[in-house]
A tleap script that builds the chain and sets N, CA, C and O, in Angstrom:
source leaprc.protein.ff14SB
mol = sequence {
  NMET GLY LYS GLU THR SER LEU GLU PRO GLY
  LYS ALA VAL ILE GLY ALA LEU ILE THR ALA
  LEU ILE MET LYS LEU VAL LEU PHE ASP PHE
  MET ILE ALA GLU GLY HIE SER MET GLN PRO
  ALA ILE ASN PRO GLY ARG ILE LEU ILE VAL
  ASN LYS LEU ASN TYR GLY PHE ARG TRP PRO
  GLY THR GLY THR TYR PRO VAL ARG TRP ALA
  VAL PRO GLY GLU GLY ASP ILE VAL VAL PHE
  ILE THR PRO TYR GLY GLU ILE ALA VAL LYS
  ARG CYS ILE GLU ILE TYR SER ASP GLY SER
  PHE CYS ALA ALA GLY ASP ASN ILE ALA HIE
  SER TYR ASP SER ARG SER TYR GLY PRO VAL
  PRO ILE ASP ASN ILE ILE GLY ARG VAL ILE
  GLY ILE CLYS
}
set mol.1.N position { -238.078 -51.557 67.749 }
set mol.1.CA position { -237.898 -50.597 68.818 }
set mol.1.C position { -237.795 -49.176 68.273 }
set mol.1.O position { -238.279 -48.237 68.904 }
set mol.2.N position { -237.174 -49.009 67.118 }
set mol.2.CA position { -237.032 -47.692 66.517 }
set mol.2.C position { -238.367 -47.082 66.136 }
set mol.2.O position { -238.545 -45.869 66.247 }
set mol.3.N position { -239.304 -47.899 65.689 }
set mol.3.CA position { -240.610 -47.382 65.284 }
set mol.3.C position { -241.400 -46.865 66.474 }
set mol.3.O position { -242.105 -45.863 66.355 }
set mol.4.N position { -241.296 -47.530 67.619 }
set mol.4.CA position { -242.039 -47.105 68.803 }
set mol.4.C position { -241.579 -45.728 69.264 }
set mol.4.O position { -242.407 -44.876 69.585 }
set mol.5.N position { -240.287 -45.502 69.299 }
set mol.5.CA position { -239.806 -44.205 69.762 }
set mol.5.C position { -240.116 -43.103 68.770 }
set mol.5.O position { -240.300 -41.955 69.173 }
set mol.6.N position { -240.181 -43.416 67.482 }
set mol.6.CA position { -240.494 -42.379 66.504 }
set mol.6.C position { -241.972 -41.985 66.561 }
set mol.6.O position { -242.328 -40.899 66.102 }
set mol.7.N position { -242.829 -42.829 67.104 }
set mol.7.CA position { -244.245 -42.496 67.231 }
set mol.7.C position { -244.545 -41.659 68.468 }
set mol.7.O position { -245.554 -40.955 68.499 }
set mol.8.N position { -243.706 -41.718 69.469 }
set mol.8.CA position { -243.968 -41.002 70.718 }
set mol.8.C position { -244.083 -39.494 70.534 }
set mol.8.O position { -245.002 -38.904 71.102 }
set mol.9.N position { -243.197 -38.821 69.765 }
set mol.9.CA position { -243.387 -37.379 69.560 }
set mol.9.C position { -244.711 -37.065 68.852 }
set mol.9.O position { -245.353 -36.061 69.160 }
set mol.10.N position { -245.116 -37.910 67.917 }
set mol.10.CA position { -246.393 -37.713 67.231 }
set mol.10.C position { -247.565 -37.824 68.179 }
set mol.10.O position { -248.518 -37.051 68.086 }
set mol.11.N position { -247.503 -38.788 69.100 }
set mol.11.CA position { -248.571 -38.933 70.094 }
set mol.11.C position { -248.638 -37.703 70.990 }
set mol.11.O position { -249.726 -37.246 71.343 }
set mol.12.N position { -247.480 -37.168 71.359 }
set mol.12.CA position { -247.446 -35.976 72.214 }
set mol.12.C position { -248.061 -34.772 71.500 }
set mol.12.O position { -248.798 -33.996 72.107 }
set mol.13.N position { -247.758 -34.623 70.221 }
set mol.13.CA position { -248.309 -33.508 69.448 }
set mol.13.C position { -249.819 -33.655 69.310 }
set mol.13.O position { -250.556 -32.684 69.480 }
set mol.14.N position { -250.276 -34.848 69.007 }
set mol.14.CA position { -251.723 -35.087 68.878 }
set mol.14.C position { -252.414 -34.847 70.216 }
set mol.14.O position { -253.486 -34.244 70.258 }
set mol.15.N position { -251.817 -35.307 71.296 }
set mol.15.CA position { -252.389 -35.079 72.624 }
set mol.15.C position { -252.471 -33.596 72.957 }
set mol.15.O position { -253.463 -33.134 73.520 }
set mol.16.N position { -251.428 -32.856 72.608 }
set mol.16.CA position { -251.425 -31.413 72.858 }
set mol.16.C position { -252.499 -30.709 72.032 }
set mol.16.O position { -253.177 -29.811 72.530 }
set mol.17.N position { -252.656 -31.113 70.778 }
set mol.17.CA position { -253.686 -30.508 69.926 }
set mol.17.C position { -255.093 -30.787 70.444 }
set mol.17.O position { -255.949 -29.902 70.440 }
set mol.18.N position { -255.327 -32.006 70.886 }
set mol.18.CA position { -256.637 -32.359 71.436 }
set mol.18.C position { -256.909 -31.559 72.705 }
set mol.18.O position { -258.014 -31.052 72.898 }
set mol.19.N position { -255.906 -31.447 73.567 }
set mol.19.CA position { -256.055 -30.671 74.804 }
set mol.19.C position { -256.351 -29.208 74.490 }
set mol.19.O position { -257.235 -28.607 75.100 }
set mol.20.N position { -255.612 -28.630 73.536 }
set mol.20.CA position { -255.831 -27.232 73.158 }
set mol.20.C position { -257.232 -27.030 72.578 }
set mol.20.O position { -257.876 -26.019 72.860 }
set mol.21.N position { -257.702 -27.967 71.783 }
set mol.21.CA position { -259.040 -27.870 71.194 }
set mol.21.C position { -260.119 -27.916 72.275 }
set mol.21.O position { -261.074 -27.139 72.240 }
set mol.22.N position { -259.966 -28.820 73.224 }
set mol.22.CA position { -260.931 -28.912 74.322 }
set mol.22.C position { -260.926 -27.619 75.130 }
set mol.22.O position { -261.986 -27.113 75.498 }
set mol.23.N position { -259.741 -27.085 75.407 }
set mol.23.CA position { -259.659 -25.828 76.162 }
set mol.23.C position { -260.350 -24.693 75.404 }
set mol.23.O position { -261.056 -23.885 76.007 }
set mol.24.N position { -260.149 -24.630 74.079 }
set mol.24.CA position { -260.766 -23.572 73.280 }
set mol.24.C position { -262.286 -23.726 73.219 }
set mol.24.O position { -263.012 -22.733 73.270 }
set mol.25.N position { -262.762 -24.952 73.113 }
set mol.25.CA position { -264.195 -25.185 73.021 }
set mol.25.C position { -264.925 -24.966 74.340 }
set mol.25.O position { -266.080 -24.540 74.340 }
set mol.26.N position { -264.269 -25.249 75.463 }
set mol.26.CA position { -264.961 -25.268 76.745 }
set mol.26.C position { -264.477 -24.211 77.740 }
set mol.26.O position { -265.298 -23.617 78.439 }
set mol.27.N position { -263.170 -23.959 77.822 }
set mol.27.CA position { -262.632 -23.121 78.888 }
set mol.27.C position { -262.396 -21.667 78.497 }
set mol.27.O position { -263.053 -20.764 79.014 }
set mol.28.N position { -261.461 -21.449 77.585 }
set mol.28.CA position { -261.047 -20.098 77.213 }
set mol.28.C position { -261.005 -19.958 75.704 }
set mol.28.O position { -260.879 -20.942 74.974 }
set mol.29.N position { -261.113 -18.727 75.253 }
set mol.29.CA position { -260.953 -18.448 73.833 }
set mol.29.C position { -260.242 -17.108 73.703 }
set mol.29.O position { -260.285 -16.275 74.609 }
set mol.30.N position { -259.601 -16.918 72.583 }
set mol.30.CA position { -258.959 -15.660 72.262 }
set mol.30.C position { -259.641 -15.120 71.015 }
set mol.30.O position { -259.834 -15.847 70.040 }
set mol.31.N position { -260.002 -13.849 71.047 }
set mol.31.CA position { -260.671 -13.224 69.912 }
set mol.31.C position { -260.004 -11.889 69.626 }
set mol.31.O position { -259.432 -11.265 70.521 }
set mol.32.N position { -260.080 -11.463 68.398 }
set mol.32.CA position { -259.552 -10.157 68.021 }
set mol.32.C position { -260.732 -9.197 67.878 }
set mol.32.O position { -261.686 -9.472 67.151 }
set mol.33.N position { -260.652 -8.076 68.576 }
set mol.33.CA position { -261.729 -7.090 68.549 }
set mol.33.C position { -261.811 -6.423 67.189 }
set mol.33.O position { -260.794 -6.066 66.596 }
set mol.34.N position { -263.020 -6.261 66.707 }
set mol.34.CA position { -263.279 -5.555 65.457 }
set mol.34.C position { -264.258 -4.433 65.748 }
set mol.34.O position { -265.051 -4.523 66.685 }
set mol.35.N position { -264.207 -3.410 64.974 }
set mol.35.CA position { -265.157 -2.310 65.116 }
set mol.35.C position { -264.783 -1.349 66.232 }
set mol.35.O position { -263.792 -1.533 66.939 }
set mol.36.N position { -265.608 -0.319 66.365 }
set mol.36.CA position { -265.324 0.771 67.291 }
set mol.36.C position { -266.339 0.878 68.422 }
set mol.36.O position { -266.301 1.844 69.185 }
set mol.37.N position { -267.246 -0.092 68.550 }
set mol.37.CA position { -268.357 0.045 69.494 }
set mol.37.C position { -267.936 0.028 70.960 }
set mol.37.O position { -268.666 0.538 71.810 }
set mol.38.N position { -266.786 -0.541 71.273 }
set mol.38.CA position { -266.369 -0.611 72.680 }
set mol.38.C position { -265.231 0.353 73.011 }
set mol.38.O position { -264.640 0.260 74.086 }
set mol.39.N position { -264.918 1.273 72.105 }
set mol.39.CA position { -263.884 2.255 72.410 }
set mol.39.C position { -264.371 3.193 73.491 }
set mol.39.O position { -265.556 3.525 73.483 }
set mol.40.N position { -263.571 3.633 74.394 }
set mol.40.CA position { -262.127 3.503 74.482 }
set mol.40.C position { -261.644 2.256 75.243 }
set mol.40.O position { -260.442 1.998 75.294 }
set mol.41.N position { -262.557 1.493 75.825 }
set mol.41.CA position { -262.136 0.325 76.618 }
set mol.41.C position { -261.440 -0.724 75.761 }
set mol.41.O position { -260.439 -1.304 76.179 }
set mol.42.N position { -261.973 -0.970 74.551 }
set mol.42.CA position { -261.403 -1.973 73.656 }
set mol.42.C position { -261.262 -1.349 72.275 }
set mol.42.O position { -262.254 -0.977 71.649 }
set mol.43.N position { -260.039 -1.238 71.811 }
set mol.43.CA position { -259.781 -0.702 70.478 }
set mol.43.C position { -259.716 -1.838 69.461 }
set mol.43.O position { -259.377 -2.966 69.818 }
set mol.44.N position { -260.040 -1.554 68.190 }
set mol.44.CA position { -259.955 -2.588 67.158 }
set mol.44.C position { -258.539 -3.185 67.101 }
set mol.44.O position { -257.539 -2.484 67.254 }
set mol.45.N position { -258.496 -4.484 66.880 }
set mol.45.CA position { -257.211 -5.176 66.780 }
set mol.45.C position { -256.684 -5.719 68.091 }
set mol.45.O position { -255.710 -6.471 68.097 }
set mol.46.N position { -257.301 -5.359 69.193 }
set mol.46.CA position { -256.851 -5.869 70.496 }
set mol.46.C position { -257.277 -7.322 70.649 }
set mol.46.O position { -258.300 -7.738 70.105 }
set mol.47.N position { -256.493 -8.083 71.386 }
set mol.47.CA position { -256.800 -9.488 71.628 }
set mol.47.C position { -257.592 -9.584 72.925 }
set mol.47.O position { -257.183 -9.049 73.956 }
set mol.48.N position { -258.723 -10.269 72.862 }
set mol.48.CA position { -259.585 -10.452 74.026 }
set mol.48.C position { -259.429 -11.868 74.545 }
set mol.48.O position { -259.437 -12.826 73.771 }
set mol.49.N position { -259.288 -12.000 75.845 }
set mol.49.CA position { -259.257 -13.312 76.489 }
set mol.49.C position { -260.646 -13.528 77.081 }
set mol.49.O position { -261.104 -12.755 77.922 }
set mol.50.N position { -261.303 -14.588 76.630 }
set mol.50.CA position { -262.697 -14.837 77.009 }
set mol.50.C position { -262.782 -16.090 77.868 }
set mol.50.O position { -262.351 -17.167 77.455 }
set mol.51.N position { -263.345 -15.942 79.075 }
set mol.51.CA position { -263.573 -17.071 79.972 }
set mol.51.C position { -264.950 -17.650 79.643 }
set mol.51.O position { -265.977 -17.027 79.910 }
set mol.52.N position { -264.956 -18.829 79.070 }
set mol.52.CA position { -266.218 -19.457 78.671 }
set mol.52.C position { -266.945 -20.115 79.836 }
set mol.52.O position { -268.119 -20.462 79.710 }
set mol.53.N position { -266.273 -20.292 80.962 }
set mol.53.CA position { -266.905 -20.933 82.122 }
set mol.53.C position { -267.308 -19.940 83.200 }
set mol.53.O position { -267.656 -20.346 84.309 }
set mol.54.N position { -267.269 -18.653 82.902 }
set mol.54.CA position { -267.563 -17.651 83.917 }
set mol.54.C position { -268.984 -17.765 84.470 }
set mol.54.O position { -269.204 -17.571 85.665 }
set mol.55.N position { -269.937 -18.077 83.610 }
set mol.55.CA position { -271.333 -18.116 84.034 }
set mol.55.C position { -271.914 -19.519 84.122 }
set mol.55.O position { -273.020 -19.701 84.632 }
set mol.56.N position { -271.188 -20.500 83.636 }
set mol.56.CA position { -271.669 -21.869 83.671 }
set mol.56.C position { -271.040 -22.673 82.557 }
set mol.56.O position { -270.144 -22.199 81.858 }
set mol.57.N position { -271.517 -23.897 82.399 }
set mol.57.CA position { -271.031 -24.767 81.331 }
set mol.57.C position { -272.011 -24.715 80.180 }
set mol.57.O position { -273.192 -25.022 80.340 }
set mol.58.N position { -271.522 -24.329 79.034 }
set mol.58.CA position { -272.349 -24.233 77.822 }
set mol.58.C position { -271.871 -25.295 76.846 }
set mol.58.O position { -270.678 -25.371 76.552 }
set mol.59.N position { -272.780 -26.113 76.342 }
set mol.59.CA position { -272.393 -27.122 75.364 }
set mol.59.C position { -271.821 -26.420 74.147 }
set mol.59.O position { -272.473 -25.538 73.588 }
set mol.60.N position { -270.609 -26.790 73.717 }
set mol.60.CA position { -270.017 -26.162 72.537 }
set mol.60.C position { -270.913 -26.333 71.311 }
set mol.60.O position { -271.437 -27.415 71.048 }
set mol.61.N position { -271.074 -25.237 70.571 }
set mol.61.CA position { -271.861 -25.278 69.347 }
set mol.61.C position { -273.360 -25.212 69.547 }
set mol.61.O position { -274.121 -25.268 68.580 }
set mol.62.N position { -273.794 -25.092 70.795 }
set mol.62.CA position { -275.237 -24.993 71.059 }
set mol.62.C position { -275.516 -23.738 71.863 }
set mol.62.O position { -274.590 -23.046 72.286 }
set mol.63.N position { -276.747 -23.452 72.069 }
set mol.63.CA position { -277.129 -22.289 72.851 }
set mol.63.C position { -277.698 -22.665 74.195 }
set mol.63.O position { -278.583 -21.977 74.704 }
set mol.64.N position { -277.206 -23.752 74.788 }
set mol.64.CA position { -277.785 -24.179 76.061 }
set mol.64.C position { -276.718 -24.292 77.144 }
set mol.64.O position { -275.592 -24.725 76.902 }
set mol.65.N position { -277.107 -23.895 78.317 }
set mol.65.CA position { -276.291 -24.034 79.516 }
set mol.65.C position { -276.945 -25.102 80.385 }
set mol.65.O position { -277.894 -24.785 81.102 }
set mol.66.N position { -276.485 -26.353 80.356 }
set mol.66.CA position { -277.080 -27.361 81.236 }
set mol.66.C position { -276.776 -27.081 82.711 }
set mol.66.O position { -277.531 -27.481 83.596 }
set mol.67.N position { -275.659 -26.387 82.962 }
set mol.67.CA position { -275.291 -26.025 84.327 }
set mol.67.C position { -274.899 -24.546 84.326 }
set mol.67.O position { -274.004 -24.134 83.588 }
set mol.68.N position { -275.573 -23.759 85.153 }
set mol.68.CA position { -275.267 -22.332 85.263 }
set mol.68.C position { -275.014 -22.008 86.734 }
set mol.68.O position { -275.803 -22.381 87.602 }
set mol.69.N position { -273.908 -21.311 87.008 }
set mol.69.CA position { -273.615 -20.934 88.394 }
set mol.69.C position { -273.596 -19.432 88.605 }
set mol.69.O position { -273.410 -18.972 89.732 }
set mol.70.N position { -273.783 -18.662 87.550 }
set mol.70.CA position { -273.817 -17.207 87.697 }
set mol.70.C position { -274.503 -16.595 86.485 }
set mol.70.O position { -274.668 -17.254 85.459 }
set mol.71.N position { -274.895 -15.356 86.604 }
set mol.71.CA position { -275.399 -14.577 85.484 }
set mol.71.C position { -274.506 -13.339 85.380 }
set mol.71.O position { -273.855 -12.963 86.355 }
set mol.72.N position { -274.472 -12.712 84.221 }
set mol.72.CA position { -273.612 -11.538 84.105 }
set mol.72.C position { -274.073 -10.424 85.026 }
set mol.72.O position { -275.267 -10.238 85.263 }
set mol.73.N position { -273.117 -9.705 85.529 }
set mol.73.CA position { -273.429 -8.547 86.350 }
set mol.73.C position { -273.410 -7.290 85.501 }
set mol.73.O position { -272.789 -7.257 84.438 }
set mol.74.N position { -274.084 -6.269 85.969 }
set mol.74.CA position { -274.068 -5.010 85.236 }
set mol.74.C position { -272.627 -4.521 85.160 }
set mol.74.O position { -271.925 -4.458 86.169 }
set mol.75.N position { -272.202 -4.178 83.960 }
set mol.75.CA position { -270.840 -3.717 83.745 }
set mol.75.C position { -269.915 -4.784 83.178 }
set mol.75.O position { -268.846 -4.455 82.664 }
set mol.76.N position { -270.302 -6.064 83.258 }
set mol.76.CA position { -269.486 -7.129 82.669 }
set mol.76.C position { -269.399 -6.940 81.158 }
set mol.76.O position { -270.389 -6.600 80.511 }
set mol.77.N position { -268.217 -7.160 80.602 }
set mol.77.CA position { -268.061 -7.161 79.152 }
set mol.77.C position { -268.197 -8.609 78.708 }
set mol.77.O position { -267.415 -9.471 79.110 }
set mol.78.N position { -269.204 -8.866 77.872 }
set mol.78.CA position { -269.508 -10.238 77.468 }
set mol.78.C position { -269.424 -10.398 75.957 }
set mol.78.O position { -269.636 -9.454 75.195 }
set mol.79.N position { -269.109 -11.620 75.551 }
set mol.79.CA position { -269.137 -12.011 74.141 }
set mol.79.C position { -270.395 -12.855 73.980 }
set mol.79.O position { -270.618 -13.791 74.749 }
set mol.80.N position { -271.202 -12.535 73.003 }
set mol.80.CA position { -272.477 -13.227 72.847 }
set mol.80.C position { -272.886 -13.269 71.384 }
set mol.80.O position { -272.282 -12.621 70.529 }
set mol.81.N position { -273.906 -14.033 71.125 }
set mol.81.CA position { -274.481 -14.117 69.782 }
set mol.81.C position { -275.733 -13.252 69.776 }
set mol.81.O position { -276.645 -13.450 70.579 }
set mol.82.N position { -275.764 -12.292 68.858 }
set mol.82.CA position { -276.911 -11.390 68.774 }
set mol.82.C position { -278.132 -12.154 68.257 }
set mol.82.O position { -277.996 -13.267 67.748 }
set mol.83.N position { -279.314 -11.566 68.383 }
set mol.83.CA position { -280.499 -12.216 67.821 }
set mol.83.C position { -280.400 -12.462 66.311 }
set mol.83.O position { -281.175 -13.247 65.762 }
set mol.84.N position { -279.449 -11.795 65.635 }
set mol.84.CA position { -279.268 -11.984 64.197 }
set mol.84.C position { -278.130 -12.947 63.873 }
set mol.84.O position { -277.744 -13.086 62.712 }
set mol.85.N position { -277.591 -13.614 64.901 }
set mol.85.CA position { -276.573 -14.635 64.684 }
set mol.85.C position { -275.144 -14.130 64.573 }
set mol.85.O position { -274.251 -14.898 64.216 }
set mol.86.N position { -274.909 -12.864 64.869 }
set mol.86.CA position { -273.559 -12.307 64.810 }
set mol.86.C position { -272.907 -12.373 66.183 }
set mol.86.O position { -273.594 -12.300 67.202 }
set mol.87.N position { -271.581 -12.511 66.214 }
set mol.87.CA position { -270.859 -12.483 67.490 }
set mol.87.C position { -270.566 -11.030 67.831 }
set mol.87.O position { -270.068 -10.275 66.996 }
set mol.88.N position { -270.877 -10.645 69.061 }
set mol.88.CA position { -270.693 -9.265 69.503 }
set mol.88.C position { -269.983 -9.227 70.852 }
set mol.88.O position { -270.039 -10.175 71.635 }
set mol.89.N position { -269.321 -8.113 71.096 }
set mol.89.CA position { -268.688 -7.837 72.384 }
set mol.89.C position { -269.284 -6.531 72.886 }
set mol.89.O position { -269.097 -5.479 72.275 }
set mol.90.N position { -269.989 -6.603 73.980 }
set mol.90.CA position { -270.648 -5.419 74.543 }
set mol.90.C position { -270.641 -5.503 76.064 }
set mol.90.O position { -270.277 -6.521 76.651 }
set mol.91.N position { -271.048 -4.417 76.672 }
set mol.91.CA position { -271.160 -4.359 78.126 }
set mol.91.C position { -272.597 -4.671 78.528 }
set mol.91.O position { -273.545 -4.151 77.940 }
set mol.92.N position { -272.743 -5.523 79.532 }
set mol.92.CA position { -274.063 -5.838 80.072 }
set mol.92.C position { -274.520 -4.636 80.896 }
set mol.92.O position { -273.835 -4.222 81.832 }
set mol.93.N position { -275.667 -4.082 80.548 }
set mol.93.CA position { -276.123 -2.903 81.279 }
set mol.93.C position { -277.356 -3.166 82.139 }
set mol.93.O position { -277.687 -2.375 83.022 }
set mol.94.N position { -278.029 -4.278 81.876 }
set mol.94.CA position { -279.211 -4.600 82.687 }
set mol.94.C position { -279.570 -6.065 82.498 }
set mol.94.O position { -279.493 -6.601 81.393 }
set mol.95.N position { -279.963 -6.706 83.597 }
set mol.95.CA position { -280.403 -8.104 83.572 }
set mol.95.C position { -281.903 -8.117 83.827 }
set mol.95.O position { -282.404 -7.403 84.695 }
set mol.96.N position { -282.616 -8.942 83.056 }
set mol.96.CA position { -284.052 -9.068 83.249 }
set mol.96.C position { -284.384 -10.405 83.882 }
set mol.96.O position { -283.670 -11.390 83.694 }
set mol.97.N position { -285.467 -10.430 84.628 }
set mol.97.CA position { -285.876 -11.656 85.328 }
set mol.97.C position { -286.353 -12.747 84.365 }
set mol.97.O position { -286.510 -13.900 84.767 }
set mol.98.N position { -286.582 -12.392 83.104 }
set mol.98.CA position { -287.033 -13.391 82.128 }
set mol.98.C position { -285.873 -14.153 81.483 }
set mol.98.O position { -286.080 -14.908 80.533 }
set mol.99.N position { -284.647 -13.958 81.999 }
set mol.99.CA position { -283.499 -14.673 81.458 }
set mol.99.C position { -282.853 -13.983 80.271 }
set mol.99.O position { -282.252 -14.636 79.419 }
set mol.100.N position { -282.975 -12.667 80.214 }
set mol.100.CA position { -282.333 -11.920 79.129 }
set mol.100.C position { -281.599 -10.718 79.713 }
set mol.100.O position { -281.760 -10.379 80.885 }
set mol.101.N position { -280.793 -10.085 78.870 }
set mol.101.CA position { -280.033 -8.919 79.319 }
set mol.101.C position { -279.965 -7.892 78.198 }
set mol.101.O position { -280.154 -8.223 77.028 }
set mol.102.N position { -279.696 -6.650 78.564 }
set mol.102.CA position { -279.472 -5.585 77.596 }
set mol.102.C position { -277.974 -5.350 77.504 }
set mol.102.O position { -277.272 -5.313 78.515 }
set mol.103.N position { -277.494 -5.193 76.275 }
set mol.103.CA position { -276.079 -4.972 76.016 }
set mol.103.C position { -275.909 -3.653 75.284 }
set mol.103.O position { -276.723 -3.287 74.437 }
set mol.104.N position { -274.832 -2.940 75.628 }
set mol.104.CA position { -274.541 -1.678 74.951 }
set mol.104.C position { -273.045 -1.518 74.799 }
set mol.104.O position { -272.264 -1.935 75.655 }
set mol.105.N position { -272.664 -0.911 73.701 }
set mol.105.CA position { -271.265 -0.586 73.492 }
set mol.105.C position { -270.916 0.675 74.249 }
set mol.105.O position { -271.774 1.525 74.489 }
set mol.106.N position { -269.648 0.797 74.627 }
set mol.106.CA position { -269.211 1.992 75.342 }
set mol.106.C position { -269.237 3.229 74.442 }
set mol.106.O position { -269.434 4.346 74.922 }
set mol.107.N position { -269.041 3.030 73.154 }
set mol.107.CA position { -269.044 4.117 72.183 }
set mol.107.C position { -270.450 4.218 71.607 }
set mol.107.O position { -270.726 3.697 70.526 }
set mol.108.N position { -271.320 4.881 72.323 }
set mol.108.CA position { -272.748 4.905 72.003 }
set mol.108.C position { -273.019 5.309 70.553 }
set mol.108.O position { -273.915 4.752 69.919 }
set mol.109.N position { -272.261 6.265 70.021 }
set mol.109.CA position { -272.512 6.754 68.671 }
set mol.109.C position { -272.187 5.715 67.594 }
set mol.109.O position { -272.703 5.805 66.480 }
set mol.110.N position { -271.343 4.734 67.910 }
set mol.110.CA position { -270.924 3.741 66.913 }
set mol.110.C position { -271.196 2.319 67.381 }
set mol.110.O position { -270.404 1.419 67.103 }
set mol.111.N position { -272.284 2.104 68.075 }
set mol.111.CA position { -272.568 0.774 68.605 }
set mol.111.C position { -273.937 0.269 68.152 }
set mol.111.O position { -274.962 0.918 68.362 }
set mol.112.N position { -273.922 -0.889 67.534 }
set mol.112.CA position { -275.152 -1.594 67.181 }
set mol.112.C position { -275.394 -2.569 68.325 }
set mol.112.O position { -274.679 -3.562 68.456 }
set mol.113.N position { -276.392 -2.295 69.151 }
set mol.113.CA position { -276.564 -3.063 70.381 }
set mol.113.C position { -278.044 -3.240 70.708 }
set mol.113.O position { -278.892 -3.144 69.822 }
set mol.114.N position { -278.354 -3.496 71.976 }
set mol.114.CA position { -279.742 -3.777 72.376 }
set mol.114.C position { -280.699 -2.639 72.083 }
set mol.114.O position { -281.910 -2.854 72.030 }
set mol.115.N position { -280.192 -1.448 71.895 }
set mol.115.CA position { -281.084 -0.347 71.499 }
set mol.115.C position { -281.674 -0.612 70.122 }
set mol.115.O position { -282.739 -0.093 69.787 }
set mol.116.N position { -280.973 -1.430 69.316 }
set mol.116.CA position { -281.452 -1.762 67.973 }
set mol.116.C position { -282.164 -3.103 67.913 }
set mol.116.O position { -283.212 -3.221 67.278 }
set mol.117.N position { -281.594 -4.134 68.580 }
set mol.117.CA position { -282.164 -5.482 68.457 }
set mol.117.C position { -282.839 -5.991 69.713 }
set mol.117.O position { -283.304 -7.131 69.734 }
set mol.118.N position { -282.909 -5.197 70.746 }
set mol.118.CA position { -283.634 -5.573 71.953 }
set mol.118.C position { -282.834 -6.462 72.897 }
set mol.118.O position { -281.638 -6.676 72.698 }
set mol.119.N position { -283.502 -6.979 73.927 }
set mol.119.CA position { -282.832 -7.836 74.906 }
set mol.119.C position { -282.299 -9.113 74.252 }
set mol.119.O position { -282.816 -9.575 73.235 }
set mol.120.N position { -281.255 -9.665 74.862 }
set mol.120.CA position { -280.599 -10.874 74.356 }
set mol.120.C position { -280.751 -11.972 75.409 }
set mol.120.O position { -280.536 -11.710 76.592 }
set mol.121.N position { -281.115 -13.191 75.012 }
set mol.121.CA position { -281.189 -14.283 75.987 }
set mol.121.C position { -279.815 -14.546 76.626 }
set mol.121.O position { -278.792 -14.531 75.941 }
set mol.122.N position { -279.802 -14.783 77.922 }
set mol.122.CA position { -278.545 -15.070 78.618 }
set mol.122.C position { -277.873 -16.305 78.035 }
set mol.122.O position { -276.646 -16.399 78.047 }
set mol.123.N position { -278.649 -17.249 77.528 }
set mol.123.CA position { -278.063 -18.439 76.914 }
set mol.123.C position { -277.230 -18.122 75.671 }
set mol.123.O position { -276.458 -18.969 75.221 }
set mol.124.N position { -277.369 -16.922 75.108 }
set mol.124.CA position { -276.568 -16.530 73.951 }
set mol.124.C position { -275.147 -16.111 74.331 }
set mol.124.O position { -274.308 -15.902 73.455 }
set mol.125.N position { -274.879 -15.990 75.615 }
set mol.125.CA position { -273.545 -15.567 76.046 }
set mol.125.C position { -272.542 -16.688 75.820 }
set mol.125.O position { -272.752 -17.826 76.238 }
set mol.126.N position { -271.453 -16.345 75.154 }
set mol.126.CA position { -270.349 -17.278 74.929 }
set mol.126.C position { -269.396 -17.231 76.105 }
set mol.126.O position { -268.871 -18.266 76.516 }
set mol.127.N position { -269.160 -16.046 76.656 }
set mol.127.CA position { -268.266 -15.923 77.795 }
set mol.127.C position { -268.054 -14.479 78.199 }
set mol.127.O position { -268.617 -13.558 77.606 }
set mol.128.N position { -267.238 -14.300 79.210 }
set mol.128.CA position { -266.916 -12.965 79.746 }
set mol.128.C position { -265.487 -12.607 79.383 }
set mol.128.O position { -264.580 -13.432 79.493 }
set mol.129.N position { -265.294 -11.375 78.952 }
set mol.129.CA position { -263.941 -10.897 78.648 }
set mol.129.C position { -263.217 -10.683 79.972 }
set mol.129.O position { -263.652 -9.899 80.815 }
set mol.130.N position { -262.096 -11.398 80.139 }
set mol.130.CA position { -261.334 -11.291 81.395 }
set mol.130.C position { -259.969 -10.648 81.178 }
set mol.130.O position { -259.248 -10.375 82.138 }
set mol.131.N position { -259.615 -10.408 79.925 }
set mol.131.CA position { -258.343 -9.761 79.645 }
set mol.131.C position { -258.321 -9.140 78.271 }
set mol.131.O position { -258.957 -9.627 77.336 }
set mol.132.N position { -257.570 -8.044 78.164 }
set mol.132.CA position { -257.425 -7.335 76.894 }
set mol.132.C position { -255.939 -7.108 76.690 }
set mol.132.O position { -255.280 -6.495 77.531 }
set mol.133.N position { -255.412 -7.595 75.585 }
set mol.133.CA position { -253.972 -7.445 75.294 }
set mol.133.C position { -253.772 -6.602 74.071 }
set mol.133.O position { -252.635 -6.362 73.666 }
savepdb mol mol.pdb
quit
């Protein structure tokens, strides 16, 4: 009987870790802003809360949305993978009918964005920034 009760806290911890991992992979993520491209809206070191389900369900670790219920709107701050494989945080400034969008940093003088690498496929979006702490 003693062994069963000593395993219960371990099961609870493992269950909590699995739940947190699923939430991070599918629902929400927290990221720390780097660089100056989104100043003054987002300063370096700020914590970003990213809603990964804002535009649809994206398979974790892939670039596909099997189910999409929205596309980013102009002005949305999105986290995405650039055409060069880097994670970026920029503002969506234009949506194209071919399934891509243009992204730009608020700090035009210090932003490496669509002006340099061109339009980005909407499937590259990881999520929408819904909070800044």
